[in-house]
N, C-alpha and C positions, 0 to 999 in steps of 0.2 A: 275511478277504476285504475288500480296500480298493479301492473304485472311484473314488477321487479321481484325476482325470485328470492326466496329466503335461502340461507345456507343449506338447510335441510332439503329443500326442493332441488337445489343444484346438485347435491350429493346423490339424491335418488335418480335424477335424470342422467347424470354422468355414469352411474353404475349400470343403469338399463342400457344406455348407448354402448358402453364397453361390452356388456354381455352380448348384445346383438351382433356387434362387429367381430368379437373375438370367439364367441361360442356357437352362434347360429350360422352366420354366413359361411364359415369354413366348411361346414357339413354339406352345404347345398350342391356343390359341384358333383358330388357322388350320388345325388338323388335324381330321380326323374324330374324333368323341368316342370311338370304339373303336379308334383308330389304334395300331399297334404299331411304326411306323417313322417316322423323321424324313425330311425331304427329303435326298437324298444329299449335297448341298453342306453342309447343316447338320450332318449326321452326321460328315462328314470334318473340318469345322472344330472341332467339339466334341471329337472323338476326339483331335485334335492337342493340345487344351487339357488333357485328362486325362493324356496322356503327359507333357506339360510339368509337370503337377502331381506326377508321380511316382506316380500311382494307377491307371495302366492295368494291367489284368490283376492286380488286387489279390488275387485268390484264388490266384494262382500262388505257391508257396513260393519263398523267396529262392534256394535252391539250384538252382531251375529257371529263374532269370532274373526272377522276380517281385519286387515292391517289399518283400516281407518284412513285411507288415502282420500284427500279432499278432491272435489270435482275438477278444479283447475289443474292440479298435479296429475290427476288421472288422465286428463285430456292431453297433457304434454307427454305422458308415458305412452298413450295410444299412438301418438305420432312416432315415437321412437321404436316401439316394438313391431311396427309394420315395415321397417326399413330393411327388408330382405325379400328374396324371390317370392315366397308364399305369403307375404305380409298382409295382404288384403283379406283373404279368407281363411288363413291359418297363421295368424300372427304369433310368431315364436313357437309355432307348432303346438300350442296349448300348454307349454311348460310353465306358464304363469297361472294355470288353472282355468277351469270353465265355471264361472259363477252361475248360480241359478237365475232364472228369469225374475225380473224385479217384482212381478206381481206376487210371487210366493212370499214375500215379506209381509203381505197383507193376509196371509193364510191363517186359519184357525190353529190352535195349539196342536190338535190332532193331525191336521194336514202338514204342519211343520215337521212333526215327528216322522211322518211317513214319506214326505217328499223333500222338504227344504234341507233338513240336516243331512240326509244321505247324499243329496246333490253337492252340498258344500264339502262333504268328506270325500267326494269323488266316487261314491258307490252307485249313484244313479245319474241318469241324464234325461233331459226333457226336450220337447220341441214346442214351437209357438204356432198355433193353428188359427189364423185369421182369414187369409185370402181364400177365395173360392173360384171355381171355373167361370162363374157368372161375372166376375170382376173383382179387382183388388184395390183400386184407387179410392173407392168410396165404400169402405166396408160396412158403414152404418146402414146403407141401403142395399148393398150387394149380398149380404149374408142371407142365405136361404136355408142353410142347415137348421132344422127345426127340432126343438125340444118340447115334449109334452109331459107334464107331470102325471105320474101314476102312483099314488100313495107316497111311499118313501123313496121312490125312484123316478128318474126321468128317462123317457124313451127318446132316443136321438136318431134322426135319419138325415142324411145329406152327404156332403163331400167337401174336401179342402184341397187346395193346390199350392204349390211353391213352398212346401214345408221342408226346411233343411233338417236332416238328421232324424226324421221320423221313423225311418226304417230300422234304426239301431237304438232308438230311445226306449226308456222304460215307461214314460208317461208323457202327456202333452197337456198344455193349457189351450183349450179349444173354445172358440166363441160361437155361441148358438143363439138363434132367435127363439126366445121363449114366450114372447107376446108380440104378435104381428101388428098390433094396433098402436104400439107405443114408440115406434121409430128407434132412436138410439137407446131409449130407456127400456126397450124390450129385448136387449141383448144381455146374455148371461155367460160368464166364464165358468167352465167346468175343468176340473183336473181329471183326465181320462187315462187309465192304465192301458198300455198298448196290448195287453193280453186279454182285454175285455171282449167277450163274444160279440160279433158284429163289427168290430174294428178291423179294417183291412187296408194294407198298402197296395193300392191298385197297380202302380207302376212307378218306376224311377224315371224322372223327367230330365233328360239331358239338356243343358243350356250352354250358352256361349263360353262360360268360364270352365275351369278344369274340373269342377265338382258337379254334382247333380242335386235336384230337389225331388220331392215325391208328390204323388197324388193319392189322397186317402178317401175312403168311403166308410160311412157309418150306416149300418142296416139294422134297425130295431135294436140298437145298442142301449142296454140298460145301465144307467149310472146312478149310484145312490145319491140322495139329496145332500148327504154330508160332503160330497165332492164338489159342491158349488163353491167357487172361489169368490169371497166377498159376499155381496148381496145379490139376490135375484134381480136382474135388470140393471145391475151396476157394472156389467162386463165392459161396455164401451169406454167408460171413464177410466177403468183400470188399463185397458189397452192403450188409450190415448196418452196417458201419462207416461207409460213405459216407452212408447214410440218416441215421444218428444225428448225424453232423457237420453235414450239410446242413440239418438241422432248426433249427439255431441261427440262421443268417442268414435262413433262410426265415421263421422266427417273427418276427425283428426287422423284416422288411419289412412285415408286417401291422401292427406297432406304428406304423411311420412313416405308413401310410395313416390309422390312427386319429388320430394327432397332427394331421395335415393337416385331417381332417374336423372335429376338435374345435376347431381354430383358426377355421375358417370359421364354424361354428355359434356359437361364443362371440362373435365379432365381430358376427354377425347379431343375436344376442340383445340386444346392447348398443344396436344402432342401430334395430331394428324396434320400432315403437310400435303397441300395440293398446289400445283403450279408454283412450287418454290416458296410458299408461304403457309404458316399454320392456319387452320380453319378459324381460329379465334381472332385472326386479324381481319376477317371479312365482316363488313357491317351487317350483312344479312344474318350471320350467325350471332353476332353480338346482340342484335335486337331480339332474336329468339330467346337468348339467355336472360336478357333483361325482362322480357315478358314473362318468362318462367318465374323470376323473382317476384314480380308483381302479383302473379296468381298465388304463389306460395304464401307470401306475407299477408296478403289481404284475406286469404282463407284462414290462416292461423289466427289473425286478430278477430275474425268473425267467430271462430270456435271458442276462443278465450272469453269473448264478451258473453256468449251464451253460457259457458261454464261458470263464469263469475256470478251471473244472475241466479243460476240454478243453485249454486253453493250458498248464496245469501238468502235463499227462500223467496226470491222475487219472481214474478211472472216472466217466463223465458221462452214461451212458445214461438213468438215472432223471431227471436234471435236464433233459436234452435233450427227453425226452418231455413232462415237465411244462411246459417253456417253450412247446413246440408247442401243447399243449392249452390253456394259459391264454391265450396270445397270439391264437390264431386265433378262439377263442370270444369273448374279450374285445373284439377289434377289431370283430367282427361286431356286438356289442352297441353299441359306440360309434357306428359308422356308422348303425345303426338309430335310435338316439336323435337323432343329428344330423339325419337326414332328418325325423324327427318335429318337431324344433324348427323346421326350415326350411319345413315345410308343403309346399305344391305345388311350390315352387321346388326343394326337395330331391329331388323325384321326376323333375325334368326333366333333359334332357341339357345344359342350360345350366351345370350343376354336375357335378363328377365323382362325386357320391355314389352315383348309381344304378349306375354301373359298378363302383365299389368294393363295393357291396352284393352284386352278382352274383359278383364274383371272390372276395370273402371267404367266401362260402358254399361255394365249391369248396375253399378252404383247410382247411376242417374235414374234408375227405376226402383231399386230396393229401398226399404224404409220410407217409401212415398216418393213418387216421381217428381221431377223438377216442376212440372206444371201444378201438381198438388201443393207443393211448397209455396208457389206463387199465390195460389188460391188462399191458403192459410194466412199468408201475410196480408193479402188484400182485404180479407175479412177483418183483420185487426185494424188495418189502416182506416177502413171505412166505418169503424165502430169505436173510435178513440174515446168517445165520451163514456163508454161503459166500463172503462178501466181494464179492458182486455189486454192491454199492453203492459 
């Protein structure tokens, strides 16, 4: 495993780093501390810049018109584009584009025409509907939303929870139990238009971070069979692959926030004088900064190891879970230490740390909580002979 960057990778990373520091960060002092959007004119201008850089819709594979960024480079970019105030849940405020959910690349040609291509062009947006009020950490068993076939249609009843963006989306990929006797093999993915009769956004659910999620209900909602994504009963496999892959850039984004917080705290420790000496001269502060470096570097290596295996087409579930676990818990510790170093200023909205602190706490739950990542890794460790690793 060699992570020595090529000249092309260095150029891309340097360009993204410069873009974030010179174009995104200077706009943030004029925004609300919890802002998720730029002014329309700024968004349009910066989106044009990312297109010119050749990095717009970087998550889209080359065969679907994307820039063809490899997984390792994409992971390093995810770390860079999160290094600003809104970096965790609005990295670069979307000016690098919002790619479609990965499952859509498995869609039929008709589904691609209706959903995939418009999403890539920025004409439509979708949401991911997996978790339910009955539980989210074990979706294979917790999914109670029921789909019953009626001729060329499916009648769907149930509810979903913690869906980001469902209130403004045009469609969603929703996971439904179509055969209660088959466990994971009884779950099917459906593409559901949000204007379908029976679809309802029940409420906006406020959470710890600056944004919100939604609770949805489906009441005798009729969905044509042609909207089944993949195979009937193949929904869980689609979701599982998507979640494992998404955990890698998701994890890298947390590292980026930790890097930004660490830079701020390090500069502060050098400049701040207490009792006649700079904070950086205190061993307690030095050890906090060293521990930050340990968390950041170990998280980065874990993410790159997962990205490397995914890029090579090797099994990477164990490494993906480990990257998610290490990076989200480590980034939370880094920001917590930085707030301690900064004192009262670290708690204020003058700096982004209090926002990062809230949002990183959610990262230990989102995309599978830390405990579930440990379960996933334990299953692989205890089943080494099956080749699951």
